[in-house]
C-alpha positions as CSV (number, residue, x, y, z in Angstrom):
1,M,70.5,-201.1,104.2
2,F,73.8,-202.4,105.3
3,M,74.0,-205.1,102.7
4,Y,72.8,-202.7,100.0
5,V,76.0,-200.4,100.6
6,F,78.3,-203.2,101.7
7,S,77.8,-205.2,98.5
8,I,78.8,-202.2,96.3
9,I,81.8,-201.5,98.5
10,L,82.8,-205.1,98.2
11,I,82.3,-205.1,94.4
12,V,84.5,-201.9,94.0
13,G,87.1,-203.0,96.4
14,S,87.4,-206.4,94.7
15,N,87.5,-204.8,91.2
16,I,90.3,-202.6,92.3
17,L,92.4,-205.6,93.6
18,Y,91.3,-207.6,90.5
19,N,92.5,-204.9,88.0
20,L,95.7,-204.3,89.8
21,S,96.4,-208.0,89.9
22,Q,95.6,-208.5,86.3
23,K,97.8,-205.5,85.2
24,S,100.6,-206.7,87.4
25,T,100.6,-210.4,86.2
26,P,104.0,-211.1,84.6
27,Q,103.9,-211.1,80.8
28,K,105.8,-214.3,80.4
29,V,103.5,-216.4,82.5
30,N,101.2,-218.7,80.6
31,P,97.8,-217.1,81.1
32,F,96.2,-220.6,81.7
33,Y,98.6,-221.4,84.5
34,T,97.8,-218.0,86.2
35,L,94.1,-218.8,85.8
36,L,94.6,-222.2,87.4
37,I,96.3,-220.8,90.4
38,T,93.6,-218.1,90.5
39,Y,90.8,-220.6,90.6
40,L,92.5,-223.0,93.1
41,T,92.8,-219.9,95.5
42,A,89.1,-219.0,94.8
43,A,88.1,-222.6,95.4
44,I,89.9,-222.9,98.7
45,L,88.5,-219.5,99.8
46,T,85.1,-220.5,98.8
47,L,85.1,-223.8,100.7
48,I,86.4,-222.1,103.8
49,A,83.7,-219.4,103.6
50,S,81.0,-222.0,103.0
51,F,81.5,-223.3,106.6
52,F,80.5,-219.9,108.0
53,Y,77.4,-219.6,105.9
54,K,74.3,-220.6,107.8
55,S,72.1,-222.9,105.7
56,D,69.5,-225.6,106.2
57,K,70.9,-227.6,103.3
58,G,74.2,-229.4,103.1
59,F,76.6,-229.5,100.1
60,L,74.9,-232.4,98.3
61,E,71.4,-231.0,98.8
62,S,72.5,-227.6,97.5
63,I,74.1,-229.2,94.4
64,K,70.8,-230.7,93.5
65,D,69.2,-227.3,93.4
66,L,71.7,-225.9,90.9
67,N,70.9,-225.3,87.3
68,W,72.8,-224.2,84.1
69,T,73.7,-220.9,85.6
70,S,76.7,-222.2,87.7
71,I,78.3,-223.6,84.6
72,A,77.5,-220.6,82.5
73,L,79.1,-218.4,85.3
74,G,82.2,-220.5,85.3
75,V,82.5,-220.1,81.5
76,S,81.9,-216.4,81.8
77,I,84.5,-216.0,84.6
78,V,87.1,-217.8,82.5
79,G,86.4,-215.5,79.6
80,L,86.5,-212.3,81.9
81,E,89.8,-213.3,83.4
82,L,91.4,-214.2,80.2
83,G,90.0,-211.1,78.4
84,Y,91.3,-208.6,81.0
85,L,94.7,-210.3,81.1
86,M,95.1,-210.3,77.3
87,A,93.7,-206.7,77.2
88,Y,96.5,-205.6,79.6
89,R,99.1,-207.5,77.8
90,A,98.0,-205.9,74.5
91,G,98.6,-202.5,76.0
92,W,95.4,-201.2,77.5
93,N,95.9,-198.8,80.4
94,I,94.5,-199.8,83.7
95,S,92.7,-196.5,83.8
96,V,91.0,-196.9,80.5
97,G,90.6,-200.7,79.7
98,S,88.3,-201.5,82.5
99,L,86.3,-198.2,82.0
100,V,85.8,-198.9,78.4
101,A,84.7,-202.5,79.0
102,N,82.3,-201.6,81.8
103,I,80.7,-198.8,79.7
104,I,80.1,-201.1,76.8
105,L,78.8,-203.8,79.1
106,A,76.4,-201.3,80.7
107,V,75.1,-200.1,77.5
108,I,74.5,-203.7,76.1
109,L,72.9,-204.7,79.4
110,I,70.2,-202.0,79.1
111,P,68.1,-203.7,76.4
112,I,68.6,-207.1,78.2
113,G,67.3,-205.6,81.4
114,V,64.3,-204.1,79.7
115,L,63.4,-207.0,77.5
116,F,64.1,-209.9,79.7
117,F,63.8,-208.7,83.2
118,K,61.1,-206.0,82.7
119,E,63.2,-203.2,84.3
120,G,62.1,-199.7,83.7
121,F,64.0,-197.4,81.4
122,G,63.1,-193.7,81.6
123,L,64.4,-190.5,80.1
124,N,67.0,-190.2,82.8
125,K,68.5,-193.5,82.0
126,I,68.4,-192.8,78.3
127,L,70.3,-189.6,78.8
128,G,72.8,-191.4,81.1
129,A,73.4,-194.1,78.6
130,A,73.9,-191.4,75.8
131,L,76.4,-189.7,78.1
132,C,78.2,-193.1,78.6
133,I,78.5,-193.6,74.9
134,F,79.7,-190.1,74.3
135,G,82.2,-190.6,77.0
136,L,83.4,-193.8,75.4
137,V,84.0,-191.9,72.2
138,L,85.9,-189.2,74.0
139,I,88.1,-191.7,75.9
140,N,89.1,-193.6,72.7
141,K,90.1,-190.4,70.7
C-alpha cells in the first residue's frame, strides 16, 4: 500500500517541480543546451541512485535484458521536455498548458489501454472521459 500511494505522491511532486522549472527556464537559453544540462543532472542522479537499489544483476547483466523500450523512452522524454519548454515559451499558462496536455493524453490512452492492454472501460470511465473532453472545451474558450 505504501508504494501505491508513494508513487503517486512522487509523480505529483515531481510534476510540480518539472512544470515550475520548465516555465522558469530563461527564454534566451538554447532549448537543447538546457536539455543537455537536464539530462546530465538526471544521469548523475540515476547513477548515484543505482548504487542503493538492491539487485542480483550488475550493470552489464542488466543492459543485456533491455529492449527497445529504453530507447523509445529516451526519445519520448526529449519530445516531452522540448514540447513543454516550447509550449511555455509560446505563451501557455502553467495552470492550463499541462492540464490541456494531460487531458488530451488521458483521452488518447483510453483506447490504447483497452485495445493493447485489455484494460476494462465501463460506463463510469466513459462518463469521466466525456467530462474531461467537456472540460477541455471549457478551458480553451
